[in-house]
C-alpha positions in Angstrom: 73.9 189.3 108.3 73.3 185.6 106.5 69.8 184.4 106.1 68.5 181.5 108.6 68.0 178.3 107.5 64.3 177.2 106.2 63.4 175.6 108.9 63.8 178.4 111.3 62.1 180.9 108.7 59.2 178.5 108.8 59.0 178.0 112.8 59.4 182.0 112.9 56.7 182.7 110.5 54.2 180.4 112.4 54.8 181.9 115.8 54.9 185.5 114.4 51.7 185.4 112.3 49.1 186.0 115.3 51.0 189.0 116.5 51.6 190.6 112.9 47.8 190.1 112.3 47.1 191.8 115.6 49.6 194.5 115.2 48.7 195.2 111.5 45.0 195.8 112.4 45.8 198.2 114.8 48.4 200.2 113.2 47.5 203.3 111.4 51.1 203.0 109.4 50.9 199.1 108.8 51.7 199.4 105.3 54.8 201.6 105.6 55.9 199.2 108.7 55.7 196.2 106.8 57.3 197.3 103.3 60.0 199.8 104.5 63.3 199.2 103.5 65.4 202.2 105.0 66.3 203.2 108.6 64.7 206.3 108.9 61.0 204.2 108.8 62.0 201.9 111.3 63.6 198.8 110.0 64.6 196.8 106.9 62.7 193.4 106.0 65.8 191.7 105.7 67.4 192.0 109.2 64.0 192.4 110.8 64.6 188.9 113.3 67.7 188.0 115.1 68.3 185.0 117.2 69.8 181.3 117.6 68.7 177.9 116.4 70.2 174.7 117.8 69.5 171.3 117.1 70.9 168.5 119.4 71.4 164.6 119.8 72.1 163.0 123.2 72.9 159.5 123.6 73.6 157.3 126.7 74.8 153.7 127.2 75.5 151.6 130.7 75.6 148.0 131.3 73.9 147.0 127.6 71.2 149.6 127.9 70.9 152.7 125.9 68.8 155.9 125.3 68.7 158.2 122.3 66.8 161.7 122.2 66.7 164.8 120.0 66.3 168.3 121.1 65.7 171.7 119.0 66.0 175.0 120.3 64.9 178.4 119.1 65.1 182.0 120.4 64.4 185.1 118.6 63.8 188.8 119.1 62.5 191.3 116.4 63.8 194.8 115.9 61.9 197.8 117.0 58.7 198.4 114.6 55.4 200.3 114.6 57.4 203.5 115.4 60.3 202.0 117.1 57.6 201.1 119.8 57.1 197.3 119.6 59.4 194.2 119.7 58.5 190.5 119.7 60.8 187.7 121.6 60.0 184.2 121.9 62.1 180.9 123.0 61.0 177.1 122.8 62.1 173.7 122.7 61.0 170.6 120.9 62.0 167.1 122.1 61.8 163.5 120.5 62.2 160.5 122.2 64.0 158.6 119.5 63.8 155.2 120.8 60.9 155.3 122.6 59.7 155.0 126.3 62.1 153.5 128.6 61.0 150.8 131.0 60.2 151.4 134.5 63.6 149.7 135.8 65.6 151.5 132.7 68.9 153.0 133.7 67.9 156.1 131.6 64.3 156.4 132.3 63.8 160.3 132.4 61.3 163.0 132.3 60.9 162.5 128.4 59.4 159.0 129.3 56.8 160.1 131.4 54.9 162.1 128.6 52.1 160.7 126.4 53.7 161.5 123.3 57.6 160.7 122.0 57.4 164.4 120.9 57.1 167.3 123.4 56.9 170.7 123.0 57.8 173.8 125.5 57.3 177.3 125.1 59.5 179.0 127.4 58.3 182.7 126.5 56.5 184.6 123.6 55.8 188.2 124.3 55.4 191.5 123.1 57.2 194.6 124.5 55.6 198.0 124.1 57.6 201.2 124.9 55.5 204.2 126.1 52.1 202.4 125.8 50.5 205.0 127.8 52.9 207.9 129.3 56.6 208.4 128.6 59.2 206.3 130.7 56.8 203.1 130.7 56.8 200.0 129.2 54.1 197.1 128.7 54.9 193.2 128.0 52.2 191.1 127.1 52.0 187.2 126.4 53.8 184.2 128.0 56.7 185.7 130.3 59.0 185.1 133.4 58.5 187.1 136.2 61.9 187.6 138.5 60.9 189.3 141.6 60.3 187.1 144.8 60.0 184.2 142.9 60.4 182.8 139.4 56.9 182.5 138.2 56.0 181.6 134.4 52.5 183.4 133.4 50.5 183.8 130.6 49.4 187.7 130.9 50.8 191.3 131.0 53.3 193.6 133.2 53.4 197.1 133.1 56.6 199.2 134.3 56.4 202.9 135.0 59.3 205.1 136.1 58.4 208.7 138.1 61.4 210.6 139.0 63.6 208.2 141.2 61.0 205.6 141.6 60.6 202.6 139.4 57.1 200.6 139.8 55.5 197.8 138.1 52.5 195.4 138.3 51.7 192.3 136.6 48.7 189.5 136.5 47.8 186.6 134.5 47.4 182.9 134.4 50.0 180.8 135.9 51.8 178.5 133.5 53.7 175.4 133.7 56.0 173.0 132.1 55.5 170.5 134.5 51.9 170.0 135.8 48.3 171.6 135.2 47.5 175.0 136.3 44.2 175.5 134.6 43.0 178.8 135.8 45.8 179.6 138.7 45.8 183.2 138.7 48.8 185.2 139.7 49.0 189.1 140.6 51.8 191.0 142.0 53.4 194.6 141.9 56.7 196.1 143.3 58.5 199.3 143.7 62.0 200.4 143.8 63.7 203.5 144.8 67.3 205.0 145.3 67.0 207.3 148.3 71.0 207.9 148.2 73.5 207.5 145.6 75.1 204.3 147.5 71.6 203.2 148.4 68.8 201.3 146.3 66.1 199.3 147.7 62.8 197.4 146.3 59.7 195.9 147.6 57.6 193.2 145.7 54.6 191.6 146.4 53.1 188.3 144.8 49.9 186.7 145.2 48.9 183.2 143.8 45.6 181.5 143.9 45.1 177.9 142.6 42.4 175.2 143.4 43.6 174.7 147.1 45.7 177.4 148.1 46.1 181.3 148.1 49.7 182.0 148.7 51.0 185.9 149.4 54.7 186.5 149.4 56.5 189.8 150.1 60.1 190.5 149.7 62.5 193.3 150.5 65.6 193.6 148.9 68.6 196.0 149.7 71.7 197.2 148.0 74.4 199.4 149.9 77.6 200.7 149.0 79.7 200.7 152.0 83.0 202.3 150.5 84.2 202.3 146.8 85.1 198.6 146.9 82.9 197.1 149.5 79.1 196.0 148.6 76.5 195.0 150.8 73.4 193.0 149.7 70.1 191.7 151.9 66.9 190.3 151.1 64.4 189.0 153.4 60.9 187.2 152.4 57.7 186.4 154.0 55.4 183.9 152.9 51.6 184.1 154.1 52.9 186.7 156.9 55.7 184.0 158.1 59.3 184.3 157.5 60.6 182.2 154.6 64.1 183.1 154.2 67.0 185.5 154.7 70.3 186.3 152.6 73.1 188.5 153.3 76.3 189.0 151.5 79.3 191.4 151.9 81.5 191.9 148.9 84.9 193.2 148.3 86.1 193.9 144.4 89.3 195.6 144.0 90.0 196.0 140.5 93.3 197.5 140.6 94.6 194.5 142.4 92.8 191.8 140.4 91.2 190.7 143.7 88.0 189.8 145.5 86.2 188.4 148.3 82.7 187.7 149.1 80.8 186.0 152.4 77.3 185.1 152.4 74.6 183.6 154.7 71.6 182.1 153.8 68.8 180.9 155.9 65.7 178.9 155.2 63.1 179.3 158.3 60.4 177.0 158.0 59.3 173.8 156.3 57.6 174.0 153.1 55.7 171.6 151.1 52.4 171.6 149.4 51.9 175.2 148.1 50.4 177.1 145.0 54.0 177.9 143.7 56.0 175.0 144.8 59.8 175.5 145.5 60.4 172.8 143.0 57.9 171.0 140.4 59.6 167.6 142.1 58.7 168.3 145.6 56.4 165.6 146.7 59.0 163.1 145.2 62.1 164.9 146.9 60.1 165.5 150.0 59.3 168.3 152.5 61.6 171.6 151.8 63.2 171.7 155.5 64.9 174.7 157.3 68.8 174.9 156.7 71.4 177.5 156.6 74.5 177.8 154.2 77.8 180.0 155.0 80.1 180.8 152.1 83.3 182.5 151.9 84.8 182.7 148.5 88.0 184.7 147.5 89.9 185.3 144.1 93.4 186.7 143.3 95.0 187.2 140.0 98.8 186.8 139.6 99.8 188.6 136.8 98.3 188.3 133.3 98.5 184.4 133.1 97.7 183.1 136.6 95.0 183.1 139.1 93.9 181.5 142.4 90.7 180.8 144.0 89.5 179.4 147.2 86.2 179.1 149.2 84.6 177.2 152.2 81.0 176.3 152.1 79.1 174.9 155.3 75.5 173.7 154.8 73.5 172.5 158.1 70.2 171.2 158.6 68.7 173.1 161.3 67.4 169.7 162.8 69.3 166.5 162.3 66.1 164.6 162.1 65.3 166.6 158.9 68.1 165.2 157.1 67.4 163.0 154.1 68.8 161.8 150.8 67.9 165.5 149.6 68.6 167.4 152.5 71.8 167.1 153.9 74.6 169.0 156.1 78.1 169.0 154.6 81.3 171.0 154.6 83.2 171.7 151.2 86.5 173.5 151.0 88.2 174.3 147.8 91.2 175.5 146.3 91.8 176.2 142.5 94.6 177.5 140.3 94.4 178.8 136.8 96.4 179.6 133.9 96.2 181.1 130.6 98.7 180.8 127.7 101.3 179.3 129.3 103.5 177.0 127.1 100.6 177.1 124.4 98.9 180.1 123.0 95.1 180.6 123.1 94.8 177.9 126.2 93.8 177.9 129.5 93.9 175.3 132.2 92.5 174.8 135.9 93.4 172.6 138.7 90.8 172.4 141.5 91.4 170.6 144.8 88.2 169.8 147.0 87.8 168.4 150.4 84.3 167.1 151.4 83.3 166.2 154.8 79.7 165.1 155.0 78.9 162.6 158.0 78.4 158.9 157.1 78.6 159.3 153.6 82.2 161.2 152.4 85.4 162.4 153.9 87.8 163.0 151.2 90.0 165.2 149.1 89.4 165.2 145.4 91.2 166.6 141.9 89.5 168.4 139.2 91.2 169.5 135.9 89.9 171.2 133.0 92.1 172.3 129.9 90.9 174.1 126.8 93.0 175.0 123.7 92.1 176.8 120.3 93.6 175.2 117.0 92.4 177.5 114.1 88.6 176.6 113.9 88.5 174.2 116.4 88.1 174.5 120.4 89.4 171.6 122.2 88.5 170.7 126.0 89.3 168.0 128.4 89.0 167.1 131.8 87.8 165.5 134.8 85.6 166.7 137.9 83.9 165.3 141.2 80.2 165.5 142.6 79.4 164.4 146.0 75.7 164.1 144.7 73.9 164.0 141.4 70.2 163.1 141.1 68.4 161.5 138.4 64.5 161.0 138.0 63.7 157.4 136.7 59.8 158.0 137.8 56.8 155.7 137.4 54.4 155.6 134.3 53.5 159.2 134.3 54.4 162.5 135.8 51.0 162.7 137.5 51.6 159.4 139.2 55.3 160.4 140.2 54.0 163.7 141.6 51.3 161.8 143.7 53.9 159.6 145.0 54.8 160.4 148.6 58.2 158.3 148.5 61.8 159.2 147.1 61.9 155.9 145.2 61.7 157.9 141.7 64.7 159.9 141.9 68.0 158.1 142.1 70.7 159.5 144.2 74.3 159.0 142.7 77.0 159.5 145.3 80.6 159.9 144.8 80.5 160.8 141.2 83.6 161.0 139.2 83.0 162.6 135.7 85.5 162.5 132.6 84.9 164.5 129.6 86.3 165.5 126.2 84.7 168.2 124.1 85.5 169.6 120.5 84.0 172.6 118.8 84.4 173.4 115.1 83.3 177.0 113.9 81.9 176.5 110.5 81.1 179.8 109.8 80.8 183.3 111.6 77.6 182.6 113.0 77.6 178.7 113.3 79.3 175.8 114.9 79.1 172.2 115.5 79.9 170.7 118.9 80.8 167.1 120.4 81.1 166.3 123.8 81.6 162.9 125.4 81.4 162.2 129.1 82.0 159.0 131.4 80.4 159.1 135.0 81.5 156.8 137.4 79.9 156.5 140.8 78.8 154.0 143.9 75.2 153.7 142.6 74.3 151.5 140.0 75.1 151.7 136.9 78.7 152.1 138.3 79.7 153.6 134.9 77.6 155.3 132.0 78.5 157.2 129.0 77.0 160.1 127.4 77.3 161.4 123.8 76.0 164.8 122.9 76.4 166.1 119.1 74.7 169.5 118.3 74.6 172.0 115.6 74.0 175.8 116.5 73.6 179.3 114.1 73.0 182.8 115.0 70.8 184.8 112.5 
């Protein structure tokens, strides 16, 4: 395994030093844990950390305006150490607004322009996992982490998991964290249990409580997985928010591997209006408006045609329950698509797809659109090009700062782009077995000013 770049080593050392200090102080065999070089003692120093690093430039241009930003992403995980009981994982991002803050009327004003500094850091997660900290078949996670149960919650705290026979249980708690707004001393706790009463049945019950300055929200979720036949599976989810129904999801899927075919039908219902609460549906809910009741019915299917061809199709029907609740960010629509795919036809190491879409949205669109994608590998190059259609795209062009935007009761800070046609070209070059450079150019044409704008992304990525 090759050595990581110096900047990666430096960042990793800074991030891991507090954990090393704590763990070394508590471990009886700390000297051996740090200096060992053979597998029988746990790990070798030279291959202790693995992960990835990426640096990316983004430039955008339209009608005499331009914007230039840089992003660096780091993700890592250590091997097991301290008697193979502990691992440490982390992920974060640093962004730089190269050309300074965009004016409020700028075409490319975005979330970076709402920050007080041109350099912005985000710590996605940084935690230690400890195997069997109390008894066997248990684990403890300490640090900044995401909790995926009923809601996706970012917290600074701890989660303990325990398996007892066929039952899996967990409990977690800590201070809620956010990349967008202040969560000073907001607390979150929760627990859950999962059981498999029969070979073909699995269910779990989850509970979350979030407390902030203005709200105490309790949410309960029930999930069920049921295998009906060898190729047919049923999934269902039902959640309650403060004792009232929040949403319901049911899906039925058929997957026949021998036939290279699959079909899935699903139904989702959002029951009641949600605006301000402790854990908002979106960090931009006050800009987007109240989340109103709606339902979605989807039917999709796929069939392989030999080794080189495939065909997929589907229908989506989204309906806002009350027509008076429709707005720019909450619409009823019908979408039907049919897609053909091909691999290694005429050209080896190539793949192509042709997608036909039909959109029917009252007062907005009633059209058939085409999408084309093509990829080809040429030695160390991977080249792709294509075009696609989106009925809606959204762009935040907010006010002076994020707090002002979140206190705005109107939707003028989010620009909705309608009837968006995108063309793209991408080229990836494999520098080494572990690193590559990537270029992607895209052009968007829409009914919204600016009618045409261009974006260039250049990146370098490496795995270590």
